[in-house]
LOKE-447482 format. One line per 3 residues: number of its first residue (from 1); their letters; for each residue x, z, y of N, C-alpha, C, O. Coordinates in nm, 2 decimals. Each point is the difference from the previous one (the first is absolute). Example, Ala and Ser with C-alpha at 12.3 -4.5 7.8 and 13.67 -1.06 7.14 Angstrom:
1> AS> 1.32/0.78/-0.57/-0.09/0.00/0.12/0.09/0.00/0.12/0.10/0.07/0.00  -0.14/-0.14/0.11/0.09/0.00/0.11/-0.08/0.08/0.11/0.05/0.01/0.11
END
This chain:
1> MKK> -1.67/0.17/1.19/0.04/0.06/-0.12/-0.11/0.00/-0.10/-0.12/0.00/0.03  0.16/0.01/-0.15/-0.05/0.01/-0.06/0.00/0.11/-0.08/0.11/0.05/-0.05  -0.22/0.00/0.02/-0.02/0.15/-0.08/0.02/-0.01/-0.13/-0.07/-0.06/-0.07
4> HGA> 0.21/0.14/0.00/-0.02/-0.03/-0.21/-0.03/0.18/-0.01/0.07/0.07/0.07  -0.15/-0.04/-0.12/-0.01/0.18/-0.03/0.05/0.05/0.13/-0.06/-0.05/0.10  0.13/0.11/-0.08/0.01/0.10/0.11/0.15/-0.07/0.03/0.06/0.05/0.10
7> HVI> 0.00/-0.16/-0.16/0.10/-0.02/0.11/-0.08/-0.17/0.08/-0.10/-0.07/-0.02  0.17/0.08/0.10/0.00/-0.11/0.14/0.10/-0.17/-0.04/0.11/-0.02/0.03  -0.16/-0.03/-0.07/0.09/-0.15/0.00/-0.05/-0.13/0.07/-0.08/-0.09/-0.03
10> PLP> 0.16/0.13/0.15/0.02/-0.13/0.06/-0.08/-0.13/-0.03/0.00/-0.03/-0.12  -0.04/-0.02/0.18/-0.05/-0.15/-0.03/0.11/-0.07/-0.07/0.01/0.01/-0.12  0.05/-0.07/0.19/0.09/-0.10/-0.08/0.09/0.03/-0.09/0.05/-0.08/-0.08
13> VAR> -0.01/0.23/0.08/0.02/0.07/-0.16/-0.08/-0.02/-0.11/0.04/-0.04/-0.11  -0.18/0.07/0.15/-0.09/0.00/-0.12/0.03/-0.15/-0.04/0.04/-0.05/-0.11  -0.08/-0.02/0.22/0.03/-0.18/-0.07/0.09/-0.04/-0.06/-0.01/-0.07/-0.10
16> ALK> 0.12/0.11/0.14/0.12/-0.06/-0.08/-0.04/0.06/-0.14/-0.04/-0.06/-0.10  0.05/0.22/0.11/-0.02/0.07/-0.16/-0.06/-0.16/-0.09/0.05/-0.07/-0.09  -0.19/0.07/0.17/-0.11/0.00/-0.07/0.08/-0.21/-0.07/-0.03/-0.06/-0.10
19> KFG> 0.11/0.02/0.17/0.02/-0.13/0.00/0.14/-0.02/-0.13/0.00/-0.08/-0.09  0.09/0.19/0.11/0.07/0.05/-0.06/-0.01/0.06/-0.16/0.08/-0.01/-0.09  -0.22/0.10/0.09/-0.02/0.00/-0.17/-0.07/-0.12/-0.06/0.00/-0.04/-0.12
22> ADI> -0.09/-0.02/0.26/-0.05/-0.22/-0.08/0.13/-0.05/-0.07/0.02/-0.05/-0.11  0.05/0.07/0.22/0.12/-0.07/-0.05/0.09/0.02/-0.14/0.07/-0.09/-0.06  -0.08/0.24/0.01/0.06/0.02/-0.05/-0.11/-0.04/-0.15/0.02/-0.05/-0.12
25> RIA> -0.13/0.08/0.18/-0.13/-0.04/-0.12/0.02/-0.16/-0.04/-0.06/-0.04/-0.11  0.14/-0.05/0.20/0.03/-0.15/-0.04/0.12/-0.04/-0.08/0.04/-0.10/-0.06  0.00/0.19/0.08/0.16/0.02/-0.07/0.01/0.00/-0.12/0.06/-0.08/-0.08
28> RLK> -0.17/0.23/0.08/-0.03/0.03/-0.13/-0.07/-0.12/-0.09/0.05/-0.03/-0.11  -0.14/-0.02/0.14/-0.14/-0.09/-0.06/0.14/-0.12/0.01/-0.05/-0.10/-0.06  0.13/0.07/0.08/0.08/-0.13/0.03/0.11/0.00/-0.13/0.05/-0.10/-0.05
31> RGI> -0.01/0.29/0.00/0.12/0.00/-0.10/-0.12/0.06/-0.11/0.03/0.10/-0.07  -0.15/-0.16/0.06/-0.11/0.09/-0.12/0.05/0.13/-0.12/0.01/0.02/-0.12  0.00/0.05/0.31/0.00/0.15/-0.11/-0.15/0.04/0.05/-0.06/-0.06/0.09
34> TTA> 0.01/0.16/-0.17/-0.12/0.09/-0.01/0.03/0.11/0.12/0.11/0.06/0.01  -0.20/-0.04/0.05/0.01/0.17/0.06/0.04/0.09/-0.01/0.08/0.07/0.07  -0.17/-0.05/-0.22/0.11/0.11/-0.11/0.13/0.01/0.01/0.08/0.09/0.03
37> MMA> -0.08/-0.24/-0.08/0.19/-0.01/-0.01/0.04/0.03/0.15/0.07/0.10/0.03  -0.10/-0.15/0.05/0.06/0.05/0.12/-0.01/0.14/0.04/0.10/0.03/0.07  -0.20/0.09/-0.10/0.00/0.09/0.01/0.11/0.05/-0.12/0.11/0.03/0.04
40> ERI> -0.13/-0.03/-0.15/0.09/0.05/-0.05/0.19/-0.02/0.01/0.07/0.09/-0.04  -0.03/-0.20/0.11/0.11/-0.04/0.04/0.00/0.08/0.10/0.09/0.07/-0.03  -0.12/-0.05/0.08/0.04/0.06/0.15/-0.02/0.14/0.00/0.05/0.07/0.09
43> GIH> -0.14/-0.01/-0.22/0.00/0.15/-0.03/-0.12/0.04/0.10/0.05/0.09/0.07  -0.17/-0.11/-0.03/-0.09/0.04/0.05/-0.13/-0.04/-0.06/-0.02/-0.11/-0.05  -0.09/0.21/0.07/-0.15/-0.02/-0.02/-0.04/-0.15/-0.04/0.11/-0.05/-0.02
46> RST> -0.21/-0.05/0.00/-0.06/-0.08/0.02/-0.06/-0.02/0.10/0.01/-0.10/0.08  -0.07/0.21/-0.07/-0.11/0.03/0.13/0.11/-0.02/0.12/-0.02/-0.07/0.10  0.14/0.16/-0.10/0.06/0.00/0.12/0.09/-0.17/0.04/0.02/-0.04/0.11
49> YSK> 0.02/-0.03/-0.25/0.00/-0.12/0.06/-0.09/-0.11/-0.01/0.05/-0.11/0.01  -0.18/0.12/-0.03/-0.08/-0.04/0.10/-0.07/-0.01/0.17/-0.06/-0.08/0.07  0.13/0.25/-0.05/0.03/-0.02/0.10/0.09/-0.02/0.09/-0.03/0.02/0.11
52> MEK> 0.08/-0.03/-0.13/0.16/-0.09/0.04/-0.01/-0.14/-0.02/0.11/-0.05/-0.01  -0.20/-0.04/0.00/-0.07/-0.09/-0.03/-0.04/-0.06/0.13/0.00/-0.10/0.07  -0.06/0.26/-0.08/-0.14/-0.05/0.13/0.07/0.04/0.13/-0.05/-0.02/0.11
55> GDP> 0.17/0.07/-0.13/0.10/0.03/0.16/-0.06/0.18/0.02/-0.02/0.03/0.12  0.01/0.05/-0.21/-0.04/0.14/0.03/0.13/0.07/0.11/0.11/0.03/-0.04  -0.14/-0.02/0.17/0.20/0.08/0.03/0.00/0.11/-0.04/0.08/0.07/0.05
58> LVG> -0.18/0.00/-0.15/0.03/0.11/-0.08/0.05/0.02/-0.10/0.04/0.10/-0.05  -0.01/-0.25/0.01/0.12/-0.04/-0.15/0.15/0.06/0.06/0.05/0.00/0.11  0.02/0.06/-0.24/0.11/0.02/0.08/0.10/-0.11/0.05/-0.06/-0.11/0.00
61> LGA> 0.19/0.10/0.05/0.04/-0.07/0.03/0.10/-0.02/-0.15/0.04/-0.11/-0.01  0.00/0.19/-0.11/0.06/-0.03/-0.10/-0.04/-0.08/-0.05/0.08/-0.06/-0.08  -0.23/0.01/0.12/-0.11/-0.05/-0.13/0.01/-0.13/0.05/-0.02/-0.08/-0.09
64> YAA> 0.05/0.02/0.23/0.00/-0.14/0.00/0.14/-0.03/-0.01/0.04/-0.11/-0.04  0.06/0.22/0.08/0.14/-0.06/-0.03/0.04/-0.08/-0.14/0.05/-0.10/-0.03  -0.13/0.24/-0.08/-0.01/-0.05/-0.14/-0.04/-0.10/-0.03/0.05/-0.07/-0.09
67> ALF> -0.21/0.01/0.17/-0.08/-0.16/0.00/0.08/-0.08/0.00/0.02/-0.07/-0.10  0.07/0.05/0.23/0.07/-0.08/0.00/0.15/-0.02/-0.08/0.04/-0.09/-0.07  -0.01/0.16/0.08/0.08/0.03/-0.14/-0.03/-0.09/-0.14/0.05/-0.10/-0.05
70> VLG> -0.15/0.19/0.03/-0.05/-0.12/-0.15/-0.01/-0.13/0.00/0.03/-0.08/-0.09  -0.11/0.06/0.25/-0.05/-0.15/-0.03/0.11/-0.07/0.03/-0.02/-0.12/-0.01  0.20/0.19/0.06/0.07/-0.09/-0.02/0.11/-0.01/0.15/0.11/-0.05/0.02
73> FGT> -0.23/0.14/0.08/0.07/-0.05/0.14/0.14/0.08/-0.01/0.08/-0.02/0.10  -0.03/0.11/-0.18/0.12/0.07/0.04/-0.06/0.09/0.07/-0.12/0.03/-0.01  0.21/0.04/0.10/0.00/0.14/0.07/-0.02/-0.08/0.16/0.08/0.00/0.09
76> PLG> -0.16/-0.02/-0.10/0.01/-0.09/0.15/-0.03/0.14/0.11/0.04/-0.04/0.11  -0.09/0.17/-0.10/-0.01/0.10/0.07/0.06/0.02/0.08/-0.01/0.01/0.12  0.17/0.03/-0.23/0.12/0.06/0.02/0.09/-0.10/0.15/0.09/0.02/0.07
79> DLI> -0.17/-0.13/-0.09/0.08/-0.11/0.16/-0.12/0.04/0.09/0.05/-0.01/0.11  -0.17/0.04/-0.11/-0.13/0.00/0.12/0.09/0.02/0.11/0.02/-0.10/0.07  0.05/0.24/-0.05/0.03/0.01/0.12/0.12/0.05/-0.03/0.04/0.11/-0.01
82> DQR> 0.02/-0.24/0.00/0.16/0.00/0.03/0.08/0.06/0.13/-0.01/-0.07/0.11  0.09/0.19/-0.12/0.05/0.01/0.13/0.09/-0.07/0.13/0.02/0.02/0.12  0.06/-0.14/-0.24/0.07/-0.10/0.05/-0.11/-0.12/0.07/0.01/-0.09/0.08
85> ADD> -0.11/0.13/-0.14/-0.09/-0.11/0.10/-0.11/0.03/0.08/-0.11/-0.06/0.03  0.18/0.22/0.02/-0.15/0.00/0.06/0.05/0.04/0.18/0.04/0.07/0.09  -0.10/-0.17/-0.14/0.05/-0.02/0.24/-0.03/0.06/0.10/0.07/0.00/0.10
88> TGL> -0.18/0.10/-0.12/-0.07/0.09/0.10/0.07/0.15/-0.03/-0.05/0.09/0.08  0.17/-0.02/-0.20/0.00/0.09/-0.02/0.17/-0.05/0.05/0.06/0.06/0.09  -0.03/-0.14/-0.13/0.14/-0.08/0.07/0.01/0.00/0.15/0.10/0.01/0.07
91> LLD> -0.20/-0.01/-0.05/0.00/0.01/0.21/0.02/0.09/0.02/0.07/0.05/0.08  -0.15/0.01/-0.17/0.02/0.15/0.05/0.08/0.09/-0.02/0.02/0.08/0.09  0.05/-0.08/-0.20/0.10/-0.01/-0.02/0.13/0.03/0.18/0.06/0.09/0.06
94> LTS> -0.09/-0.26/-0.03/0.11/-0.01/0.07/-0.05/0.07/0.11/0.09/0.05/0.06  -0.22/-0.03/0.03/-0.11/0.04/0.06/0.10/0.19/0.03/0.03/0.04/0.11  0.02/0.06/-0.26/0.09/0.11/0.05/0.12/-0.06/0.00/-0.07/-0.10/0.00
97> LPQ> 0.15/0.07/0.00/0.10/-0.05/0.01/0.06/0.11/0.14/-0.06/0.01/0.11  0.16/0.05/-0.13/0.04/0.04/0.12/0.03/-0.10/0.17/0.04/-0.12/0.00  -0.07/0.18/0.08/0.03/-0.10/0.12/0.13/-0.05/0.00/0.04/-0.12/-0.01
100> RIR> 0.07/0.29/0.05/0.12/-0.04/-0.02/0.06/0.08/-0.09/-0.07/0.06/-0.07  0.21/-0.05/0.05/0.08/0.04/-0.10/0.10/0.12/0.09/0.05/-0.05/0.11  -0.03/0.13/-0.13/0.05/0.09/0.03/0.17/0.07/0.00/-0.04/0.10/-0.05
103> PKK> 0.14/-0.08/0.06/0.06/0.04/-0.10/0.04/0.12/-0.01/0.02/0.08/0.09  -0.01/-0.03/-0.25/0.02/0.17/-0.05/0.10/0.05/0.11/0.09/-0.05/0.07  -0.14/0.14/-0.07/0.10/0.06/0.12/0.09/0.12/-0.16/-0.05/0.05/-0.11
106> KPQ> 0.20/-0.05/0.19/0.09/0.06/-0.07/0.01/0.11/-0.01/0.00/0.04/0.12  0.00/0.06/-0.19/0.04/0.12/-0.01/0.11/0.07/0.06/0.12/-0.03/-0.04  -0.14/0.13/0.14/0.13/0.02/0.07/0.09/0.10/-0.04/-0.02/0.12/-0.01
109> SL> 0.15/-0.20/-0.03/0.06/0.10/-0.01/0.07/0.15/0.02/0.09/-0.01/0.09  -0.08/0.12/-0.13/0.02/0.11/0.04/0.19/0.02/-0.01/0.05/0.10/0.03
END
């Protein structure tokens, strides 16, 4: 685990964020957008944007989502954990089903 301030980030997560930030940087450069322009379009300070490109885990998820949108990737976070494709969740739903169904008792009339 990698310690980030008071937060402990699992090493694979830290690596993935660094790659994600680097990928955002490359996409920005390919589009000819400056860091100042990106920060302005996202609505964050330029120093925060610089942290984003470094994969800082303390940068808000909304900023990362806005960067993807500004770069033309749409809104991929909305489908990242699609419940219809959650195989583990679907299996857990199946395991919580009752083993048998009993008919409901009819109320006795007087």
